[in-house]
C-alpha positions as CSV (number, residue, x, y, z in Angstrom):
1,M,-112.2,74.2,6.7
2,A,-113.1,76.9,4.3
3,S,-112.5,74.8,1.1
4,N,-115.9,72.8,2.4
5,R,-117.9,75.2,3.4
6,D,-116.8,77.3,0.0
7,G,-119.6,76.5,-3.0
8,D,-117.4,74.1,-5.4
9,P,-118.2,76.3,-9.1
10,S,-118.3,73.3,-11.0
11,L,-121.3,72.1,-9.3
12,G,-123.4,75.3,-9.3
13,Y,-122.0,76.7,-5.5
14,L,-123.1,73.5,-3.9
15,T,-120.6,71.8,-1.5
16,R,-119.3,68.3,-1.9
17,K,-121.3,67.2,0.7
18,D,-125.0,68.6,-1.1
19,T,-124.5,66.4,-3.9
20,E,-122.8,63.8,-2.6
21,V,-125.0,60.1,-3.4
22,K,-125.7,58.2,0.0
23,L,-126.4,54.5,-0.8
24,P,-127.9,52.1,1.4
25,R,-126.1,50.2,3.3
26,P,-125.9,46.5,1.7
27,T,-127.4,43.8,4.2
28,R,-125.0,40.5,4.8
29,V,-127.2,37.7,3.8
30,K,-126.3,34.9,6.2
31,N,-128.7,32.5,5.1
32,K,-127.7,31.4,1.7
33,T,-130.2,27.9,1.2
34,P,-133.0,28.7,-1.7
35,A,-136.4,29.8,-0.1
36,P,-138.7,27.1,0.0
37,I,-140.7,29.1,-2.4
38,Q,-138.9,30.9,-5.5
39,I,-140.1,33.8,-7.7
40,T,-139.2,34.3,-11.6
41,A,-138.0,38.4,-12.1
42,E,-140.9,38.2,-14.5
43,Q,-143.0,38.1,-11.3
44,I,-140.5,41.0,-9.4
45,L,-141.1,43.5,-12.3
46,R,-144.7,43.1,-12.5
47,E,-145.2,43.5,-8.2
48,A,-143.1,46.2,-9.0
49,R,-144.9,47.8,-11.5
50,E,-148.2,47.3,-9.9
51,R,-146.6,49.4,-6.1
52,Q,-145.5,52.1,-8.6
53,E,-146.6,55.1,-7.8
54,A,-148.0,57.9,-10.1
55,E,-145.7,60.6,-11.4
56,I,-145.8,63.7,-9.7
57,R,-145.9,66.5,-12.6
58,P,-146.4,70.3,-12.1
59,P,-150.0,71.5,-12.9
60,K,-150.9,72.6,-16.5
61,Q,-151.0,76.3,-15.9
62,K,-153.0,78.4,-17.9
63,I,-152.3,82.5,-19.1
64,T,-155.8,84.0,-18.9
65,D,-155.2,87.5,-19.4
66,S,-151.6,89.4,-20.1
67,T,-151.4,90.5,-16.2
68,E,-150.5,86.3,-16.0
69,L,-148.7,86.2,-18.9
70,A,-146.3,89.1,-18.0
71,D,-146.0,87.5,-14.2
72,Y,-144.9,83.9,-16.0
73,R,-142.5,85.6,-18.0
74,L,-141.0,87.6,-15.0
75,R,-140.7,84.3,-13.1
76,K,-139.2,82.6,-16.2
77,R,-136.6,85.1,-16.6
78,K,-136.1,85.4,-13.1
79,E,-135.2,81.8,-12.8
80,F,-133.1,81.9,-16.1
81,E,-130.9,84.5,-14.5
82,D,-130.5,83.4,-11.7
83,L,-129.2,80.2,-12.9
84,I,-126.8,82.3,-15.2
85,R,-125.3,83.8,-12.6
86,R,-124.6,80.5,-10.7
87,V,-123.6,78.6,-13.8
88,R,-122.2,81.2,-16.2
89,W,-120.1,79.1,-18.5
90,N,-122.5,76.6,-19.2
91,I,-123.5,77.6,-22.8
92,S,-126.6,75.4,-22.7
93,V,-128.1,77.2,-19.9
94,W,-127.2,80.0,-22.2
95,I,-129.3,78.7,-25.5
96,K,-131.9,77.9,-23.5
97,Y,-132.5,80.7,-22.4
98,A,-132.5,82.5,-25.9
99,Q,-134.4,80.0,-27.4
100,W,-137.0,80.4,-24.6
101,E,-136.9,84.0,-25.3
102,E,-137.7,83.0,-29.2
103,S,-140.4,81.4,-28.4
104,Q,-142.1,83.8,-26.9
105,K,-141.8,86.2,-29.7
106,D,-139.5,88.3,-28.1
107,F,-136.3,88.3,-30.5
108,N,-134.5,91.4,-29.2
109,R,-134.7,90.1,-25.9
110,A,-133.1,86.8,-27.4
111,R,-130.5,88.7,-29.6
112,S,-129.4,90.1,-26.1
113,V,-129.3,86.7,-24.5
114,W,-127.1,85.2,-27.8
115,E,-124.9,88.7,-27.3
116,R,-124.4,87.3,-23.6
117,A,-123.4,84.3,-24.3
118,L,-121.0,85.1,-27.1
119,E,-119.7,87.4,-24.6
120,V,-118.6,84.6,-21.9
121,D,-116.9,82.2,-25.1
122,Y,-116.9,83.0,-28.7
123,R,-115.1,80.8,-29.6
124,N,-117.9,77.9,-29.0
125,H,-118.8,77.9,-32.6
126,T,-121.9,76.1,-31.3
127,L,-123.0,78.9,-30.1
128,W,-122.3,81.0,-33.2
129,L,-124.3,78.1,-35.5
130,K,-127.5,78.3,-33.1
131,Y,-127.5,81.8,-33.2
132,A,-127.6,82.5,-37.1
133,E,-129.9,79.4,-37.5
134,V,-132.7,81.5,-35.3
135,E,-131.9,84.7,-37.4
136,M,-132.4,82.3,-40.4
137,K,-135.4,80.7,-39.1
138,N,-137.3,84.2,-38.7
139,K,-136.2,85.2,-42.1
140,F,-134.0,88.2,-40.6
141,I,-131.7,87.8,-43.1
142,N,-129.5,90.9,-42.9
143,H,-129.0,89.9,-38.7
144,A,-127.6,86.0,-40.2
145,R,-126.0,88.1,-42.3
146,N,-124.1,89.8,-39.7
147,V,-123.6,86.9,-37.7
148,W,-122.0,84.7,-39.9
149,D,-119.4,87.8,-41.4
150,R,-118.8,87.6,-37.4
151,A,-118.6,84.5,-36.9
152,V,-116.4,83.7,-39.8
153,T,-113.9,86.8,-38.9
154,L,-113.5,85.6,-35.4
155,L,-113.0,81.7,-36.3
156,P,-112.0,82.1,-40.0
157,R,-110.3,78.4,-39.2
158,I,-114.0,76.2,-38.5
159,D,-114.9,75.0,-41.9
160,Q,-118.4,74.4,-41.1
161,L,-119.2,78.7,-40.3
162,W,-118.2,79.2,-43.7
163,Y,-120.1,76.2,-45.6
164,K,-122.9,77.1,-43.9
165,Y,-122.9,81.1,-44.8
166,I,-122.1,80.0,-48.3
167,H,-124.3,77.7,-48.4
168,M,-127.0,80.6,-46.9
169,E,-126.5,83.2,-49.6
170,E,-126.3,80.5,-52.5
171,M,-130.0,79.5,-51.2
172,L,-130.7,82.8,-51.3
173,G,-129.4,83.3,-55.0
174,N,-127.0,85.1,-54.3
175,V,-124.4,83.7,-56.5
176,A,-121.9,86.7,-56.2
177,G,-122.4,87.2,-52.7
178,A,-121.1,83.4,-52.3
179,R,-118.2,83.9,-54.5
180,Q,-117.1,87.0,-52.5
181,I,-117.6,84.6,-49.6
182,F,-115.8,81.7,-51.3
183,E,-112.5,84.2,-51.9
184,R,-112.5,85.2,-48.6
185,W,-112.0,81.7,-47.1
186,M,-109.4,81.2,-49.6
187,G,-107.4,83.6,-48.8
188,W,-107.3,81.8,-45.5
189,M,-105.6,79.1,-47.6
190,P,-108.2,76.2,-46.2
191,D,-107.5,72.1,-46.7
192,Q,-108.8,70.7,-50.1
193,Q,-112.2,70.3,-49.0
194,G,-112.5,74.2,-49.4
195,W,-110.5,74.2,-52.5
196,L,-113.4,71.6,-54.1
197,S,-116.4,73.3,-52.7
198,Y,-115.3,76.3,-54.1
199,I,-115.1,74.8,-57.6
200,K,-117.8,72.6,-57.4
201,F,-119.4,75.5,-57.0
202,E,-118.3,77.1,-60.2
203,L,-118.8,74.1,-61.6
204,R,-122.7,74.4,-60.7
205,Y,-123.2,77.4,-62.6
206,N,-121.3,76.5,-65.6
207,E,-117.9,78.7,-64.6
208,V,-115.2,76.7,-66.1
209,E,-112.3,79.0,-66.7
210,R,-113.0,80.5,-62.9
211,A,-112.7,76.6,-61.8
212,R,-109.8,76.5,-64.4
213,G,-108.4,79.7,-62.0
214,I,-108.7,78.1,-59.0
215,F,-107.7,74.6,-59.8
216,E,-104.2,76.6,-60.7
217,R,-104.5,78.8,-57.4
218,F,-105.4,74.9,-55.5
219,V,-102.2,73.3,-56.9
220,Q,-100.0,76.6,-55.7
221,C,-101.3,76.2,-52.0
222,H,-101.6,72.5,-51.9
223,P,-98.3,71.2,-53.8
224,K,-99.7,67.4,-53.5
225,V,-100.2,64.5,-56.1
226,S,-103.6,63.9,-55.5
227,A,-104.3,67.2,-56.4
228,W,-102.6,67.7,-59.5
229,I,-104.5,64.3,-60.7
230,R,-108.1,66.0,-59.6
231,Y,-106.7,69.0,-61.6
232,A,-105.7,66.7,-64.5
233,K,-108.8,64.5,-64.5
234,F,-110.8,68.0,-64.8
235,E,-109.6,68.9,-68.0
236,M,-109.7,65.4,-69.4
237,K,-113.5,65.5,-68.4
238,N,-113.7,68.7,-70.3
239,G,-112.1,67.1,-73.2
240,E,-109.1,69.0,-72.7
241,V,-106.8,66.3,-73.8
242,A,-103.8,68.4,-74.5
243,R,-104.4,70.4,-70.9
244,A,-104.6,67.4,-69.4
245,R,-101.0,66.2,-70.3
246,N,-99.4,69.6,-69.9
247,V,-100.9,69.4,-66.0
248,Y,-99.4,65.9,-66.2
249,E,-95.6,66.7,-67.6
250,R,-96.2,69.7,-64.8
251,A,-96.9,67.7,-62.1
252,V,-93.9,65.2,-62.9
253,E,-91.4,67.8,-63.3
254,K,-92.5,69.6,-59.7
255,L,-93.4,65.7,-58.0
256,A,-90.7,63.1,-59.3
257,D,-89.3,63.0,-55.9
258,D,-92.2,63.5,-53.6
259,E,-93.1,60.2,-51.6
260,E,-96.6,59.7,-53.8
261,A,-95.0,60.1,-56.8
262,E,-95.8,56.4,-57.9
263,M,-99.8,56.8,-57.8
264,L,-98.5,60.0,-59.9
265,F,-97.0,57.9,-62.8
266,V,-99.6,55.3,-62.5
267,A,-102.2,57.8,-63.1
268,F,-100.3,59.6,-66.5
269,A,-99.6,56.0,-67.7
270,E,-103.2,55.2,-67.4
271,F,-104.1,58.7,-68.8
272,E,-101.6,57.9,-71.7
273,E,-103.7,54.4,-72.3
274,R,-107.2,55.4,-72.6
275,C,-105.4,58.0,-75.1
276,K,-103.8,55.1,-77.2
277,E,-100.9,56.5,-76.5
278,T,-99.1,53.0,-75.5
279,E,-95.4,53.8,-76.5
280,R,-95.8,57.1,-74.5
281,A,-97.3,54.6,-71.6
282,R,-94.7,52.5,-71.9
283,C,-92.0,55.1,-71.2
284,I,-93.9,56.6,-69.0
285,Y,-93.8,53.4,-66.9
286,K,-89.8,52.8,-67.4
287,F,-88.7,56.5,-66.7
288,A,-91.3,55.8,-63.1
289,L,-89.0,52.2,-62.8
290,D,-86.1,54.4,-62.8
291,H,-86.5,56.9,-60.4
292,I,-88.6,55.9,-58.1
293,P,-87.4,53.2,-55.1
294,K,-87.9,49.8,-55.5
295,G,-89.8,49.5,-52.0
296,R,-92.4,52.2,-53.2
297,A,-92.9,50.4,-56.6
298,E,-95.2,47.6,-55.9
299,D,-98.4,49.1,-57.1
300,L,-96.3,50.6,-60.0
301,Y,-94.9,47.2,-61.3
302,R,-98.1,45.8,-61.0
303,K,-99.4,48.4,-63.1
304,F,-97.1,47.7,-65.7
305,V,-96.8,43.9,-66.1
306,A,-100.8,44.5,-66.6
307,F,-100.4,46.8,-69.2
308,E,-97.2,44.5,-71.3
309,K,-99.7,41.4,-70.6
310,Q,-102.9,43.7,-72.3
311,Y,-100.1,45.7,-75.5
312,G,-96.6,43.9,-75.5
313,D,-95.3,40.7,-76.3
314,K,-93.6,38.2,-75.5
315,E,-90.3,38.8,-74.5
316,G,-91.6,42.1,-73.7
317,I,-94.2,40.5,-70.6
318,E,-91.6,37.6,-69.6
319,D,-89.0,40.6,-69.3
320,A,-91.5,43.3,-67.5
321,I,-92.2,40.6,-64.8
322,V,-88.5,39.1,-64.3
323,G,-87.4,43.1,-64.5
324,K,-90.1,43.5,-61.5
325,R,-89.1,40.7,-59.0
326,R,-85.0,41.9,-60.4
327,F,-85.8,45.1,-58.7
328,Q,-87.5,44.1,-55.6
329,Y,-84.6,41.7,-55.4
330,E,-81.6,44.6,-56.1
331,D,-83.1,46.5,-53.4
332,E,-83.0,44.2,-50.5
333,V,-80.0,42.8,-51.2
334,R,-78.8,46.6,-50.9
335,K,-80.0,47.6,-47.9
336,N,-79.0,44.5,-46.3
337,P,-76.0,42.5,-48.1
338,L,-75.7,40.3,-45.4
339,N,-79.6,38.8,-46.1
340,Y,-78.8,35.7,-47.7
341,D,-82.6,34.2,-48.4
342,A,-83.1,37.5,-50.2
343,W,-80.0,36.5,-52.3
344,F,-81.1,32.6,-52.5
345,D,-84.3,33.7,-54.0
346,Y,-82.2,36.8,-56.4
347,I,-80.3,33.5,-57.6
348,R,-83.1,31.3,-57.9
349,L,-84.7,33.8,-60.2
350,E,-81.3,34.6,-62.7
351,E,-81.2,30.1,-62.8
352,S,-85.0,30.7,-64.0
353,V,-83.8,33.1,-66.6
354,G,-81.3,30.8,-67.9
355,N,-78.3,33.6,-68.4
356,K,-75.5,32.3,-67.1
357,E,-73.1,35.5,-67.1
358,R,-76.1,37.2,-65.1
359,I,-76.1,34.3,-62.5
360,R,-72.8,33.6,-61.6
361,E,-72.2,37.5,-61.3
362,V,-75.2,37.3,-59.2
363,Y,-73.2,34.4,-57.2
364,E,-70.1,36.3,-57.1
365,R,-72.0,39.1,-55.3
366,A,-73.1,36.9,-53.0
367,I,-70.2,35.2,-51.9
368,A,-68.3,38.1,-51.5
369,N,-70.5,39.1,-48.6
370,V,-68.9,37.4,-45.6
371,P,-70.3,37.0,-42.4
372,P,-68.5,39.8,-40.5
373,A,-68.2,37.8,-36.6
374,Q,-66.1,34.3,-37.0
375,E,-69.4,32.1,-35.2
376,K,-70.5,28.7,-36.8
377,R,-74.4,30.2,-36.3
378,Y,-73.3,33.6,-38.2
379,W,-71.9,31.1,-41.4
380,Q,-74.7,28.2,-41.7
381,R,-76.8,30.3,-44.1
382,Y,-73.4,31.5,-46.4
383,I,-72.3,28.1,-46.8
384,Y,-75.2,27.2,-48.5
385,L,-74.3,29.5,-51.5
386,W,-71.0,28.0,-52.4
387,I,-72.8,24.7,-52.1
388,N,-75.4,25.7,-54.8
389,Y,-72.4,27.5,-56.3
390,A,-70.8,24.5,-56.8
391,L,-73.7,22.4,-57.6
392,Y,-74.3,24.8,-60.7
393,E,-71.6,24.6,-62.0
394,E,-71.4,20.8,-61.9
395,L,-75.3,20.5,-63.0
396,D,-76.2,22.9,-64.8
397,A,-73.6,24.9,-66.4
398,E,-71.0,21.5,-66.4
399,D,-67.9,23.2,-65.8
400,I,-66.1,20.4,-63.8
401,E,-62.6,23.1,-63.4
402,Q,-64.8,25.9,-62.2
403,T,-66.5,23.8,-59.6
404,R,-63.6,22.4,-58.6
405,E,-62.0,25.5,-57.7
406,V,-65.4,26.5,-56.1
407,Y,-64.9,24.2,-54.0
408,R,-61.5,24.9,-52.6
409,E,-62.1,28.9,-52.8
410,C,-64.8,27.6,-50.0
411,L,-62.3,25.4,-48.1
412,N,-59.7,27.8,-48.0
413,L,-62.0,30.7,-46.9
414,I,-63.5,29.0,-43.6
415,P,-61.6,29.4,-40.2
416,H,-61.0,25.4,-40.0
417,E,-59.0,25.8,-36.6
418,I,-62.2,27.7,-34.7
419,F,-65.2,25.9,-36.9
420,S,-65.8,23.9,-40.0
421,F,-68.2,22.1,-41.8
422,A,-68.2,18.4,-42.1
423,K,-71.0,18.4,-45.5
424,I,-68.5,21.0,-47.5
425,W,-65.5,18.4,-47.2
426,L,-68.3,15.4,-48.0
427,L,-69.5,17.3,-50.9
428,A,-66.2,17.7,-52.1
429,A,-64.9,14.2,-51.6
430,Q,-68.1,12.8,-53.7
431,F,-67.7,15.5,-56.8
432,E,-63.9,14.0,-57.1
433,I,-65.6,10.6,-56.9
434,R,-68.4,11.5,-59.3
435,Q,-65.1,12.1,-61.7
436,L,-63.3,8.7,-61.1
437,N,-60.6,10.8,-59.3
438,L,-60.2,8.3,-56.5
439,K,-57.0,10.1,-55.3
440,G,-58.1,13.3,-55.6
441,A,-61.4,12.5,-52.7
442,R,-58.7,10.9,-50.4
443,Q,-56.7,13.9,-50.3
444,V,-60.0,16.0,-49.5
445,L,-60.6,13.5,-47.1
446,G,-57.4,13.4,-45.3
447,N,-57.1,17.3,-45.5
448,A,-60.2,17.3,-43.7
449,I,-59.3,14.8,-40.9
450,G,-56.0,17.0,-40.6
451,K,-57.7,20.0,-40.2
452,A,-60.9,19.6,-38.7
453,P,-61.8,15.6,-37.8
454,K,-65.6,15.3,-37.2
455,D,-67.5,12.6,-37.4
456,K,-69.6,12.4,-40.0
457,I,-65.9,12.3,-41.9
458,F,-64.8,9.7,-40.6
459,K,-68.1,7.5,-41.2
460,K,-68.4,8.7,-45.0
461,Y,-64.3,7.9,-45.5
462,I,-64.8,4.5,-43.7
463,E,-67.6,3.6,-45.6
464,I,-65.8,4.6,-48.6
465,E,-62.9,2.6,-48.5
466,L,-64.6,-0.2,-47.2
467,Q,-66.9,-0.3,-50.4
468,L,-63.8,-0.3,-52.2
469,G,-62.2,-3.5,-50.0
470,N,-59.5,-1.8,-48.7
471,I,-59.2,-3.3,-45.1
472,D,-56.0,-1.8,-44.2
473,R,-57.2,1.6,-44.4
474,C,-60.3,1.3,-42.7
475,R,-58.4,-0.1,-39.8
476,K,-56.0,2.8,-40.2
477,L,-59.3,5.2,-40.4
478,Y,-60.3,3.4,-37.0
479,E,-57.2,4.1,-35.5
480,K,-57.0,7.6,-36.1
481,Y,-61.0,7.9,-35.3
482,L,-60.7,6.0,-32.0
483,E,-57.1,8.7,-31.5
484,W,-58.8,11.9,-32.1
485,S,-62.0,10.6,-30.2
486,P,-61.5,7.6,-27.9
487,E,-64.6,7.8,-25.6
488,N,-66.6,7.4,-28.5
489,C,-68.7,3.9,-28.1
490,Y,-69.5,4.0,-31.9
491,A,-66.9,4.0,-33.0
492,W,-65.0,0.9,-30.6
493,S,-68.3,-1.0,-31.7
494,K,-68.4,-0.7,-35.4
495,Y,-63.7,-1.5,-35.4
496,A,-64.8,-4.9,-33.5
497,E,-67.5,-4.9,-35.8
498,L,-65.4,-5.0,-38.5
499,E,-62.6,-7.0,-37.5
500,R,-65.9,-9.8,-36.7
501,S,-67.3,-9.9,-40.0
502,L,-63.7,-10.4,-41.4
503,S,-63.7,-13.4,-38.9
504,E,-60.8,-12.2,-37.2
505,T,-62.6,-12.8,-33.2
506,E,-59.4,-12.4,-31.5
507,R,-58.9,-9.1,-33.0
508,A,-62.2,-7.7,-32.1
509,R,-62.0,-8.9,-28.9
510,S,-58.8,-7.5,-27.9
511,I,-60.8,-4.4,-29.2
512,F,-63.5,-4.6,-26.9
513,E,-60.7,-5.3,-24.1
514,L,-59.2,-1.9,-25.1
515,A,-62.6,0.0,-25.1
516,I,-63.9,-1.0,-21.8
517,A,-60.5,-0.2,-20.2
518,Q,-60.9,3.6,-21.6
519,P,-61.5,5.7,-18.1
520,A,-64.2,8.0,-19.7
521,L,-67.0,6.7,-22.5
522,D,-70.0,8.5,-24.0
523,M,-72.4,5.3,-24.0
524,P,-70.9,3.0,-21.9
525,E,-73.6,0.6,-21.6
526,L,-74.2,0.1,-25.4
527,L,-70.5,-1.1,-25.6
528,W,-71.0,-3.2,-23.1
529,K,-73.9,-5.0,-24.5
530,A,-72.3,-5.0,-28.2
531,Y,-69.1,-6.9,-26.3
532,I,-71.2,-9.2,-24.2
533,D,-73.7,-10.0,-27.6
534,F,-70.3,-10.9,-29.4
535,E,-69.3,-13.6,-26.5
536,I,-72.9,-14.7,-26.6
537,S,-73.2,-15.0,-30.7
538,E,-69.1,-16.3,-30.5
539,G,-70.7,-19.3,-27.9
540,E,-68.4,-18.7,-25.1
541,Y,-70.4,-18.9,-22.3
542,D,-67.7,-19.2,-19.5
543,R,-66.3,-15.5,-21.3
544,T,-69.8,-14.1,-21.0
545,R,-70.5,-14.8,-17.3
546,E,-67.1,-13.3,-17.3
547,L,-67.7,-10.2,-18.5
548,Y,-71.2,-9.8,-16.1
549,K,-69.0,-10.7,-13.1
550,R,-66.8,-7.8,-14.0
551,L,-69.8,-5.6,-15.1
552,L,-71.6,-6.0,-11.8
553,D,-68.5,-5.0,-10.0
554,R,-68.9,-1.6,-12.1
555,T,-72.4,-1.5,-11.7
556,K,-75.1,-2.7,-9.2
557,H,-78.0,-1.4,-11.9
558,L,-81.4,-3.3,-11.8
559,K,-80.8,-4.1,-15.6
560,V,-77.6,-5.3,-15.4
561,W,-78.9,-8.0,-13.2
562,I,-82.0,-8.9,-15.1
563,S,-80.0,-9.1,-18.3
564,C,-77.5,-11.2,-16.2
565,A,-80.3,-13.5,-15.3
566,K,-82.0,-13.8,-18.4
567,F,-78.8,-14.6,-20.1
568,E,-78.3,-17.9,-17.5
569,A,-81.8,-19.0,-18.2
570,S,-80.9,-19.1,-22.1
571,A,-77.3,-20.2,-21.9
572,M,-77.5,-23.4,-24.8
573,E,-77.3,-26.1,-21.7
574,E,-79.0,-28.1,-19.7
575,Q,-82.3,-27.1,-18.6
576,K,-82.3,-27.3,-15.1
577,L,-78.4,-25.7,-14.4
578,C,-79.9,-23.0,-16.5
579,V,-82.7,-22.0,-14.2
580,Q,-80.7,-22.6,-11.2
581,N,-78.0,-20.4,-12.2
582,A,-80.6,-17.6,-12.9
583,R,-81.9,-18.2,-9.6
584,R,-78.7,-18.1,-8.2
585,V,-78.8,-14.7,-9.6
586,F,-81.6,-13.1,-8.9
587,E,-81.1,-14.2,-5.1
588,K,-77.2,-12.3,-5.1
589,A,-79.6,-9.2,-6.5
590,L,-82.1,-9.6,-4.2
591,N,-79.3,-10.1,-1.3
592,Y,-77.9,-6.8,-2.7
593,F,-80.9,-4.7,-2.8
594,R,-81.9,-5.6,0.7
595,M,-78.4,-5.4,2.6
596,S,-76.8,-2.7,0.4
597,A,-79.6,-0.3,-1.0
598,P,-82.5,-0.8,1.3
599,E,-83.6,2.5,-0.1
600,L,-84.1,1.4,-3.6
601,K,-87.8,-0.5,-2.9
602,E,-89.6,0.2,-6.6
603,E,-86.1,-1.8,-8.1
604,R,-86.4,-4.6,-5.5
605,A,-90.2,-5.1,-6.4
606,M,-89.3,-4.5,-9.9
607,L,-86.6,-7.7,-9.4
608,L,-89.3,-9.7,-7.9
609,D,-91.7,-9.5,-10.5
610,E,-89.5,-10.2,-13.1
611,W,-88.0,-13.6,-11.1
612,L,-91.2,-14.6,-10.5
613,D,-92.4,-14.4,-14.4
614,M,-89.0,-15.8,-15.4
615,E,-90.2,-18.8,-12.8
616,K,-93.7,-18.7,-14.1
617,S,-92.0,-19.3,-17.5
618,F,-89.8,-22.1,-17.2
619,G,-92.4,-24.4,-16.6
620,Q,-92.5,-27.5,-14.7
621,L,-88.9,-26.8,-13.4
622,G,-90.5,-23.4,-12.1
623,D,-91.2,-22.6,-8.5
624,V,-93.4,-19.8,-8.0
625,S,-93.3,-20.4,-4.1
626,L,-89.7,-19.4,-4.2
627,V,-90.9,-16.1,-4.9
628,E,-94.0,-15.1,-3.5
629,P,-93.0,-15.6,0.2
630,K,-90.9,-12.6,-0.6
631,L,-93.1,-10.0,-3.1
632,P,-94.4,-6.7,-1.1
633,K,-97.0,-5.3,-0.4
634,K,-98.2,-1.9,-2.4
635,L,-99.4,0.7,-0.1
636,K,-100.5,4.6,-0.7
637,K,-98.6,7.1,1.7
638,R,-99.1,10.6,1.8
639,K,-95.8,13.2,2.2
640,Q,-95.5,16.6,2.6
641,I,-94.3,18.8,0.0
642,A,-92.1,21.9,0.7
643,S,-91.7,25.0,-1.1
644,E,-89.4,28.1,-0.5
645,D,-92.5,29.7,1.6
646,G,-93.0,26.6,3.7
647,L,-95.5,23.6,3.1
648,A,-97.4,23.1,0.1
649,G,-99.3,20.6,0.7
650,Y,-99.5,16.8,0.4
651,E,-99.0,14.1,-2.2
652,E,-99.4,10.4,-2.6
653,Y,-96.9,8.2,-3.4
654,I,-96.8,4.5,-3.3
655,D,-94.2,2.6,-0.3
656,Y,-93.6,-1.4,-0.6
657,V,-93.3,-3.1,2.6
658,F,-91.7,-6.1,2.7
659,P,-92.5,-9.0,4.7
660,E,-89.2,-8.7,7.3
661,E,-90.0,-5.6,7.6
662,A,-93.2,-6.6,8.7
663,H,-92.3,-9.0,10.9
664,A,-89.8,-6.5,12.5
665,H,-92.5,-3.8,13.1
666,N,-94.4,-6.6,14.7
667,L,-91.5,-7.3,17.3
668,K,-91.3,-3.9,18.3
669,I,-95.0,-3.6,18.9
670,L,-94.4,-6.3,20.9
671,E,-91.0,-5.2,23.1
672,K,-92.9,-1.7,23.5
673,A,-96.2,-3.5,24.7
674,R,-93.7,-5.8,27.2
675,E,-91.9,-2.3,28.8
676,W,-95.5,-1.2,29.5
677,K,-96.6,-4.5,31.9
678,R,-92.8,-4.0,33.5
679,Q,-93.4,0.2,34.5
680,K,-97.3,-1.0,35.5
681,L,-96.1,-3.8,38.1
682,A,-93.7,-1.4,39.2
683,S,-95.3,1.4,39.7
684,G,-98.0,-1.2,41.9
685,A,-95.3,-2.8,43.9
686,E,-94.6,0.9,45.3
687,D,-97.7,1.7,46.1
């Protein structure tokens, strides 16, 4: 409670309650309909302006004699002193007090206020600046010097105080005094801007030797590249080429390993270039490229290339460009030897140059960086290094034995028991075929099937043997393929297709029978379709019906029923018989969906739509009246959606109501009415 009663110093010893802003309570608008008469914002502002009361201003006080003036001053001073007692730390109050005393031309009192303010907070450099400006404005030079001298003694790290002090002395023509202040400042080792200001000051009075001496001290205080470059440019501006070169050489000795050394070398080379010393400039560029890390030498490389384009010959230009990129790639692959994209770019660069030895060297260095983990995802980029190496040896270097050796080494390196790459096996086999070495190609593909069988390898090997007309080899390969992957419907279909193309109908049929007898298949619908299409193409309609019967024993899918009906409708027999068979299939399907799967209403509706379309396609033989009474009615219904938090809402769905369901519903209503009537009669009899 005591803390609430006591004043807060930050609020001028007023309590929080005194300074609290009380806002009017917002009124709740109950009627939100628009008013019959609308007004614009402009009207509101105009009315507010008209109704605004005149601003209350204090009356102007006219002082007529010295007594009134003394009273006025006493009253103002009392106000300021009271305010200072309340908010002693508020510097703006002190400044206003001092400036008011200054306006009364009472400078001794003003100085007293400034001094009292500095006792409160002498670290506030704004106070010193205002104090000194008052003294300067009223031409109290010695007083101003005294203020500046105390300010820079107490706050030597505030550059603005030094600048203002020096500027005042220079405006007064006291050059020696300004120089002395600069020397005092330099003893505190300020930043670069302070030193440069001193140098510019000396140059304004043509003191070149003094400026040179300051530059020497500057580069010792701030041994940075930018400082040395400024020093060298200063000497160059004064026509001292030898001195400028000496400055650059001393800078290179001291800062060759600095992070900003690139900037120094570029400036040195450009200096020599301006002096027409192209050989010196070239040597500087080359020295820099050998000593600076490649990641920090981008600008240097660009400048070197531009220099060579301007002063060098064709060979020098190409060497500069390639050398620049070569250094970049070397830096990248040194940082991360497993960055295969960098190796690809490096190899592409060397291939554009065309030096076979260098290309082979880079390829060998690249493939030596084997991925550390035996996981296929880490090898997927790496393996293309081997592929590109083999293709380079075959197509560009035209070294057949070296190409064969590359493929052999690559295949020996891959851990085939964990994973393999069909692409490498196939490229090696195709290479042998291009060399007309069929035995070698068969050996490669045979090893592939033995070590790491894959779909691609089987397909390519079969394709090669088929092109060569070796049917027995194709059959053996298909047998191996199916032995390795008995669930592969593609392989079964292709094997049967091969036998059919050779007019081996019974063999093809046997293959299909073996295929559908497999316990697991990846795409059984494709296999059954291929078998059915095969029998239809052979004109074996009875066998096809038998196949459909066997398929319907396994699955009662809607598509199978529709396919079977379409087959019966299009069978090359008497048309009337076809129509009857198709209707029989539709009736069986409809009976199944009605009796065994009543929940599949949508499939049943689709089946009836197909049947209706087929009856229409029969023409005169068709009878849509068989189907139309069975068609359902579509009803839009809503059902609740349940979520973890409870009910999430409703969603609409289409429901199908079939005729027999509607009839059963009507019977239920009639039965309920009879029961109600019986109950009514029984209760009347009791009464």
